[in-house]
N, C-alpha and C positions, 0 to 999 in steps of 0.2 A: 200812647199806641194809635190814636186817631190821627195824630201828625204823621207819624211814620206810613200809616195807612194812604193817608192823602198825598205824601210824598211820591208813594209807589205809583198811585193811580192818577198822577197828573199827565197831561198829553205830553210833556216833555220826556218823562220817563217811561212812556208806552213807545213813545217814537225812538228813543235810545234803545230800548229794549228791541224792538223790531229792525233798527238799523245795525244793531249787533247780530241779529239772527241773520238777516240777510247778507251782512257781511262774511259771517262764518259760512254760510251756505254758499256764498260767492267763492270763497276760498276753496272749500271742499269741492265744488264744481270744476275750478280751475285745475286743481291738482288732479281730478279723475280724468279731465280732457287732456291734459300734459301727459298724464301717464299713458293713456291711450296712444297719443301720437308717437311716443316713445315706442310704445310695444310695437306699434305699426311699422315704424321707421326701423326698429330692430328686426322685425321679421322679414321687412324688404331687404335689408342688408343680408340675412341669412340666406335667402333666395337668390340674391346676386352672387354670393360666395358659392353656393351649391351650382349655379350655371356655370360660373369661372371655371369651377373645379373639373366639373363634366366636360367643359370645351376643352380643358387642357388636356385630360386624360384621353379624349377621343382624338385630338390632332396631333399630341404630343408638342404642342407649342406653350411655352410657359408665358403667359402673358406678362407677369412681372419681370421676365427675364430683358437682357438687355440686348440679346443676340438677333433679335428682330425689330423692326421700325414698326409700330402698330398701324399707321396708315398703309404702309407696304402690304401687311398681313390682311386689313380689311379689303383692299383693293382684290388681293387674291382671292379671298374667300367670295366676294362678292361675283366675281367673274366665273367662279365655278358654279355657284348658285344659280346665275343667270344663263348659264350654258355657254358664255363666251370662250370660256377656257376649252370647251369640246371643240367648238367651232374652230379655235385656233390649231387643235391638235389635228381636226379633219384637212385644214389649209396645208400643214406641213407634210401631213401624209400624201395630200395631191401634189404638191411640190416635189416630194420625193419621185413619187411614181413618174411625174413629167422628167426630171432629172435622168432616171432609169431608162426612160424610152430614148430619151436623147443619146444618152450613152450608148444604148443598143444600136441607136441608128448611126453613129459616129463607128462603132465596131462594124457593122456592116458595110459600111462606105471604106473603111479599111482595109476589108477582107477582099472585097472587090479588087482594089488598087492592088493587094499584093498579088492578086492572081493573074 
């Protein structure tokens, strides 16, 4: 019995027990950390899926569809958000008005020549 107690109380046995405990604690902490990262990534994925779904519903554009080029859609969305699209519409309206003014001037000239 004394031999057994002395074997268990040796520095090697104590170190081995402490190493085993430290290893098991490290494994436990590693699992917890990994599970935490997995949970975080899964939440991030769910959030992205919701954002994509919300965007698709609001825009009518299916991102996973093949009928739109993502770069083109991105450029268009950016131009709308930056106001570039509105400016282009204003320029087109101005151009239309200029064309109408020119057409009216031509009509006036033609009327004068006809009389």
